[in-house]
Rosetta silent file (secondary structure, phi, psi, omega in degrees, C-alpha in Angstrom):
SEQUENCE: MLTIGNQLKAARALAGLEQKDVAEASGVHVNTIRSMEASGSAPISGRAQNVHAVQRALEAKGIEFLNHGQPGVRLKAG
SCORE:     score description
SCORE:     0.000 S_00000001
   1 L     0.000  141.238  176.939   -0.051   -0.014   -0.027 S_00000001
   2 L   -71.813  125.612 -173.426    1.211    3.471   -0.815 S_00000001
   3 L  -129.564  -42.263 -172.104    1.956    5.193    2.487 S_00000001
   4 E  -131.739  158.635 -172.312    4.693    7.947    2.341 S_00000001
   5 H   -59.080  -41.343  179.453    5.787   10.507   -0.107 S_00000001
   6 H   -64.193  -30.612 -179.635    9.184    9.014   -0.810 S_00000001
   7 H   -71.671  -37.468  175.879    7.557    5.725   -1.837 S_00000001
   8 H   -65.371  -36.254 -177.177    5.400    7.448   -4.331 S_00000001
   9 H   -67.446  -43.597  179.482    8.438    9.371   -5.717 S_00000001
  10 H   -63.894  -34.602  176.344   10.363    6.007   -5.932 S_00000001
  11 H   -66.396  -37.377  179.345    7.458    4.396   -7.705 S_00000001
  12 H   -65.269  -42.175 -176.586    7.187    7.178  -10.160 S_00000001
  13 H   -68.440  -46.570  178.618   10.804    6.970  -10.879 S_00000001
  14 H   -59.014  -37.814  179.366   10.719    3.193  -11.419 S_00000001
  15 L   -84.104   -1.772  178.459    7.863    3.503  -13.857 S_00000001
  16 L    62.610   38.533 -174.599    9.699    6.305  -15.627 S_00000001
  17 L  -117.056  149.573  166.934    6.810    8.694  -15.335 S_00000001
  18 L   -82.457  159.880  179.546    6.605   12.478  -14.615 S_00000001
  19 H   -55.832  -44.095 -178.809    4.250   13.925  -11.917 S_00000001
  20 H   -59.250  -34.104 -176.024    1.806   15.149  -14.760 S_00000001
  21 H   -67.780  -41.716 -178.571    1.807   11.578  -16.106 S_00000001
  22 H   -66.905  -37.547  179.945    0.815   10.132  -12.780 S_00000001
  23 H   -63.193  -45.603 -174.247   -1.742   12.918  -12.321 S_00000001
  24 H   -71.460  -43.905 -176.561   -3.380   12.265  -15.766 S_00000001
  25 H   -70.558  -23.663 -175.141   -3.409    8.433  -15.219 S_00000001
  26 H  -101.378   -9.472  177.806   -4.881    8.717  -11.718 S_00000001
  27 L    78.860   14.686  179.174   -7.448   11.525  -12.358 S_00000001
  28 L  -115.624  157.107 -170.653   -6.029   13.679   -9.713 S_00000001
  29 L   -65.829  152.116  178.941   -4.403   17.189  -10.015 S_00000001
  30 H   -63.625  -34.587  176.815   -0.655   17.485  -10.433 S_00000001
  31 H   -61.879  -28.317  179.542   -0.503   19.629   -7.413 S_00000001
  32 H   -64.704  -50.650 -175.041   -1.990   16.725   -5.418 S_00000001
  33 H   -60.953  -44.315  178.618    0.846   14.509   -6.599 S_00000001
  34 H   -60.653  -39.612  175.499    3.387   17.232   -5.653 S_00000001
  35 H   -64.154  -41.160  176.743    1.862   17.581   -2.239 S_00000001
  36 H   -60.087  -54.030 -174.098    1.903   13.739   -1.700 S_00000001
  37 H   -70.281  -18.343 -174.332    5.608   13.550   -2.580 S_00000001
  38 L   -79.005  -10.488  177.277    6.463   16.631   -0.504 S_00000001
  39 L   -71.679  -15.338  179.161    5.529   14.590    2.656 S_00000001
  40 L    58.784 -123.947  176.735    8.801   12.790    2.200 S_00000001
  41 L   -78.638   -9.039 -175.396    9.402   10.162    4.835 S_00000001
  42 L   -89.736  161.853 -176.902    6.078   11.165    6.615 S_00000001
  43 E   -70.098  149.613  179.833    2.789    9.638    5.897 S_00000001
  44 L   -75.180  128.615  175.690    0.791   11.102    2.952 S_00000001
  45 L   -95.151  165.041  179.765   -2.062   13.283    4.237 S_00000001
  46 L   113.115 -171.224  179.028   -5.058   14.042    2.292 S_00000001
  47 L   -63.415  124.304  176.959   -7.979   12.086    0.760 S_00000001
  48 H   -54.169  -41.365 -178.857   -7.718    8.308    0.914 S_00000001
  49 H   -57.687  -39.045  174.450   -9.620    8.165   -2.447 S_00000001
  50 H   -71.945  -40.605  179.114   -6.693   10.073   -4.172 S_00000001
  51 H   -65.424  -38.839  176.228   -4.062    8.052   -2.619 S_00000001
  52 H   -64.287  -37.301  179.310   -5.855    4.836   -3.770 S_00000001
  53 H   -59.643  -48.278 -178.543   -6.308    6.459   -7.310 S_00000001
  54 H   -60.924  -46.967  178.928   -2.618    7.154   -7.478 S_00000001
  55 H   -62.528  -53.099  176.219   -1.649    3.653   -6.179 S_00000001
  56 H   -53.421  -38.939  177.502   -3.934    2.052   -8.804 S_00000001
  57 H   -67.206  -41.346  173.152   -2.554    4.026  -11.621 S_00000001
  58 H   -69.167  -33.337  177.970    1.065    3.119  -10.764 S_00000001
  59 H   -69.183  -39.703  176.389    0.134   -0.581  -10.268 S_00000001
  60 H   -57.104  -26.075  178.832   -1.344   -0.469  -13.794 S_00000001
  61 L   -89.290    6.442  169.812    2.193    0.730  -14.957 S_00000001
  62 L   106.207    7.294  175.384    3.782   -2.338  -13.360 S_00000001
  63 E   -87.367  135.472  179.260    4.539   -1.142   -9.917 S_00000001
  64 E  -117.186  125.300 -172.362    4.102   -3.127   -6.837 S_00000001
  65 E   -90.142  138.913 -169.618    3.967   -1.483   -3.402 S_00000001
  66 E  -124.667  142.660  172.410    5.679   -3.464   -0.511 S_00000001
  67 E  -141.525   54.873 -178.521    5.089   -2.776    3.360 S_00000001
  68 L   -87.057   64.615  171.805    7.171   -5.667    4.914 S_00000001
  69 L    98.863  -27.226 -178.374    7.868   -3.531    8.039 S_00000001
  70 L  -145.624  127.880  172.357    9.014   -0.571    5.704 S_00000001
  71 E   -43.571  136.851  177.810    7.416    1.074    2.805 S_00000001
  72 E  -159.461  171.331 -179.756    8.968   -0.036   -0.643 S_00000001
  73 E  -142.205  158.198  171.292    8.303   -0.413   -4.224 S_00000001
  74 E  -157.972  162.631  174.200    9.469   -2.790   -7.043 S_00000001
  75 E   -77.021  136.177 -179.693    8.627   -3.642  -10.609 S_00000001
  76 L   -72.978  143.370 -174.981    6.243   -6.496  -10.833 S_00000001
  77 L   -79.255  143.823  174.708    7.811   -9.659  -12.257 S_00000001
  78 L    71.167    0.000    0.000    6.877  -10.841  -15.727 S_00000001
């Protein structure tokens, strides 16, 4: 599950996407993506529906969110 700003930034980098690309794919404003990433190592605040929309959009691009004691991301196998 997407939980912190740095996790979102890492996921976006792995997918090779710009903030505007994630905004378009998720249906949220680019400023929302900027705000989410600006939280850094802190939990993302804001609407849960926006966080879920961003997570779904990145998962559709091949990103897998990990939370095995620490938030992380990786590309899906295969």
